[in-house]
C-alpha positions in Angstrom: 83.8 163.9 136.0 84.6 163.0 131.5 88.1 161.0 131.4 90.6 163.1 129.4 91.7 161.5 126.2 95.4 162.2 124.8 95.2 163.8 121.1 98.5 162.4 120.3 96.7 158.6 120.6 93.3 159.9 118.8 95.4 161.0 116.6 97.6 158.2 115.1 94.9 155.9 116.0 92.4 158.1 113.4 96.1 157.7 111.1 95.9 154.3 111.3 92.2 153.3 110.9 92.7 155.6 107.4 95.8 153.8 105.5 94.0 150.4 106.5 90.5 151.4 105.0 93.2 152.7 101.8 95.0 149.5 101.8 91.9 147.2 101.8 90.9 149.8 98.4 94.1 149.3 96.9 94.2 145.3 97.8 91.1 145.4 95.4 91.6 148.2 92.9 95.1 146.8 92.4 95.4 143.1 93.4 95.3 140.2 91.0 94.7 136.4 91.9 97.4 134.0 92.0 96.1 131.7 88.6 96.0 135.3 87.4 99.7 135.5 88.0 100.3 132.2 87.4 99.1 133.1 84.1 100.6 135.9 83.4 104.2 134.2 84.2 103.4 131.1 81.9 102.5 133.7 78.7 105.7 135.7 79.2 107.7 132.4 79.4 105.8 130.4 76.1 106.7 133.8 74.6 110.2 134.5 75.4 110.8 130.5 74.2 109.4 131.3 71.5 111.3 134.3 70.4 114.3 133.0 71.5 113.5 129.6 69.2 112.7 131.4 65.8 116.4 133.5 66.4 118.6 133.2 63.2 122.2 131.0 64.3 125.1 132.6 62.4 
């Protein structure tokens, strides 16, 4: 005789697997390496300092 399955557990397991694959796809598509993040942060800080240095004194 075949073992009965719990349909709620099967549905939830399928949803978890789909969410996991979507998360992996998003990490590849939108994720950035740590080095890229640091470079962007340093560029923004440098641009802010340059901008502040060019302000006129009243």
